[in-house]
C-alpha positions in Angstrom: 13.3 48.7 -0.4 11.2 46.8 -3.1 9.5 43.7 -2.0 10.3 40.5 -4.1 7.5 40.1 -6.8 7.1 36.4 -5.5 6.3 37.9 -2.0 3.7 40.1 -3.4 2.1 37.4 -5.3 2.1 35.3 -2.1 0.6 38.0 0.0 -2.1 38.7 -2.6 -2.9 35.0 -2.5 -3.3 34.7 1.2 -5.5 37.6 1.2 -7.9 36.3 -1.4 -8.0 32.8 0.3 -8.8 34.3 3.7 -11.8 36.1 2.0 -13.2 33.1 0.8 -14.8 30.2 2.5 -13.3 26.8 2.0 -15.6 24.1 1.2 -15.8 20.5 -0.3 -17.6 18.4 -2.8 -20.8 17.1 -1.6 -19.1 13.6 -1.2 -16.3 15.4 0.6 -18.9 16.9 2.9 -20.6 13.6 3.7 -17.3 12.0 4.5 -16.1 14.9 6.7 -19.6 14.7 8.3 -19.0 11.1 9.3 -15.2 11.6 10.3 -16.3 14.5 12.6 -18.7 12.1 14.6 -15.8 10.4 16.2 -14.8 11.6 19.6 -11.1 13.1 20.4 -10.2 10.0 22.2 -11.8 7.6 19.3 -9.7 9.5 16.8 -6.4 9.1 19.0 -7.1 5.4 19.1 -7.9 5.1 15.3 -4.6 7.0 14.5 -2.5 4.6 16.7 -4.1 1.5 15.2 -3.6 2.5 11.7 -0.2 3.2 12.3 0.5 0.0 13.7 -1.2 -1.7 10.7 1.0 0.5 8.3 4.1 -0.5 10.2 3.0 -4.1 9.8 2.7 -3.6 5.9 6.3 -2.7 5.5 7.2 -6.4 5.9 6.1 -9.7 4.6 7.9 -13.0 5.4 7.0 -16.9 5.4 8.7 -20.2 6.3 7.7 -23.2 4.4 7.6 -26.9 4.5 7.0 -29.2 1.4 8.8 -30.2 -1.7 10.2 -27.8 -4.1 13.3 -26.1 -5.6 14.3 -22.6 -6.8 15.1 -19.1 -5.8 13.6 -15.8 -6.8 15.6 -12.5 -6.0 13.5 -9.1 -6.6 15.4 -5.8 -6.5 12.1 -4.4 -7.5 10.2 -6.3 -10.2 12.3 -4.4 -12.9 15.2 -6.2 -11.5 13.8 -9.7 -10.5 15.3 -12.9 -11.6 14.8 -16.5 -10.6 12.9 -19.9 -11.1 10.7 -21.5 -8.5 8.6 -24.6 -8.3 7.0 -25.7 -4.9 4.0 -27.4 -3.3 4.3 -26.8 0.5 2.5 -25.5 3.4 3.6 -22.0 4.7 3.5 -20.1 7.9 4.0 -16.2 7.8 2.7 -12.6 7.7 1.4 -10.9 4.6 -1.2 -8.1 3.9 -2.2 -7.7 7.6 -2.8 -11.5 7.5 -1.1 -13.9 9.9 -1.4 -17.7 9.7 -0.9 -21.0 7.6 -1.8 -21.9 4.3 -0.9 -24.3 1.5 0.5 -23.0 -1.7 1.2 -24.2 -5.2 3.6 -22.1 -7.0 5.1 -21.9 -10.6 7.1 -19.1 -11.6 10.2 -17.8 -13.3 11.8 -15.1 -15.5 14.1 -12.2 -15.9 13.5 -8.7 -15.3 10.1 -7.2 -16.3 9.4 -10.7 -18.3 8.7 -12.5 -15.0 5.6 -14.6 -14.9 4.0 -16.0 -11.7 1.5 -18.4 -11.2 0.3 -19.8 -8.0 -2.9 -21.1 -6.1 -3.4 -20.9 -2.2 -5.5 -22.4 0.4 -5.9 -20.8 3.9 -5.7 -23.3 6.7 -5.7 -21.5 10.1 -5.1 -17.7 11.0 -6.6 -14.4 11.1 -9.9 -13.3 9.3 -8.0 -11.4 7.0 -6.1 -14.5 5.8 -9.3 -15.9 4.3 -10.1 -12.8 2.4 -6.9 -12.7 0.3 -7.0 -13.6 -3.0 -6.4 -17.3 -3.7 -4.6 -17.3 -7.3 -2.6 -15.2 -9.4 -1.4 -16.0 -12.8 0.1 -13.2 -15.0 3.3 -11.2 -15.3 4.1 -9.7 -12.0 5.0 -6.2 -13.2 1.4 -5.6 -14.3 -0.2 -6.0 -11.0 0.3 -4.3 -7.5 -2.3 -6.3 -6.0 -0.2 -9.3 -5.4 2.9 -7.5 -4.5 4.1 -4.1 -5.3 6.5 -3.6 -8.3 8.9 -1.5 -6.2 9.3 -4.2 -3.3 12.7 -5.7 -2.4 13.1 -9.2 -1.2 13.7 -13.1 -2.0 12.4 -16.3 -1.4 14.2 -19.8 -1.9 13.2 -23.6 -1.6 15.6 -26.1 -1.0 14.1 -29.5 -1.7 11.9 -29.8 1.6 12.3 -26.4 3.2 11.9 -22.8 2.3 11.5 -19.2 3.2 11.0 -15.8 1.8 10.9 -12.2 3.0 10.1 -8.8 1.4 10.3 -5.0 2.6 8.3 -2.4 0.9 9.5 0.9 0.1 6.0 2.4 -0.7 4.6 1.0 2.6 7.6 2.4 4.3 6.8 5.9 2.9 2.9 5.4 3.9 4.2 4.8 7.5 6.4 7.9 7.5 3.7 10.0 6.1 1.0 8.4 8.7 3.2 9.9 11.6 2.2 13.2 10.6 -1.3 12.3 11.8 0.0 12.4 15.4 0.4 16.1 15.8 -2.7 16.7 13.5 -4.7 14.4 16.2 -3.5 16.5 19.0 -4.7 19.8 17.6 -7.5 18.4 15.5 -10.3 20.2 17.5 -8.9 23.8 16.8 -8.1 23.5 13.0 -11.5 24.7 11.8 -11.7 27.6 14.3 -8.0 28.9 14.1 -6.8 27.9 10.7 -10.1 27.6 9.0 -10.1 24.4 7.4 -10.7 20.8 8.4 -7.9 18.8 9.7 -5.9 16.8 7.0 -5.5 13.2 6.9 -2.4 11.6 5.9 -2.6 8.2 4.3 -0.6 7.4 1.2 -1.5 4.0 0.5 -5.3 4.5 0.8 -5.7 1.8 3.4 -6.7 3.3 6.9 -9.9 3.9 8.6 -10.7 7.3 7.1 -9.9 5.9 3.4 -12.6 3.1 4.2 -15.0 5.9 5.2 -13.9 8.0 2.0 -14.8 4.8 -0.1 -18.5 4.8 0.9 -18.9 8.1 -1.0 -16.5 7.3 -3.9 -13.7 9.5 -2.7 -10.1 8.6 -3.2 -7.5 10.8 -1.8 -4.2 9.2 -3.4 -5.0 7.0 -6.5 -3.6 3.5 -6.3 -1.7 2.5 -9.5 -2.7 -1.1 -10.6 0.7 -1.9 -11.6 3.9 -0.2 -13.0 3.1 2.4 -15.3 4.6 1.4 -18.8 4.7 -2.3 -18.0 2.8 -2.8 -21.2 5.2 -0.9 -23.1 8.1 -3.0 -21.7 6.2 -6.1 -22.5 5.8 -4.9 -26.3 9.3 -4.1 -26.4 10.3 -7.7 -25.4 8.0 -9.2 -27.9 9.3 -7.1 -30.9 12.0 -9.7 -32.0 9.3 -12.4 -32.2 
């Protein structure tokens, strides 16, 4: 019985790969050398800490006190609609930060033509709270640094009190992919000897400890989009009638 052509090609490929030594670029080798300095126990600890952070990235939420009015519903930023004016104090969790901050916010629009302007001032919280950007002024769809365009959520303010929450499909994927690091960490020492390659590191959002190591050498495993690709095209279409 004849073997399928694809099977023959696959076998040839495996043989060819087996006859060659796998290597990385100079920057990759430097990064790998630094990563290899972590002990088995340290690597395990790093994996679990990064997973906990990835899980926290999925959710954002706040409660607010102060004067304002409006509502914003985001079924992704392509389906966003609302209008919101507030000047309040907020307590919440966002971008690996927990604490209190003041916020002056004016925003509104429909779909991709949603404009957001706010200024914040951290009051009390984790160190990361004081490292966050203090202002944002632009059409939301063009930027993933403020909130990812695919996030789902809503916020509202009723005269004196307000609240809001979002959930991120991208960060949910990042957490799910990161779970693969658990079995890899278990057998990490045997990868170079048995499989012949370095153990992989899974990090879709490029925000974990190995990604910080890679950044020192100019390496990016998964490029992060600055905003929704095509947002400028949508903006041009919107302006055509004018």
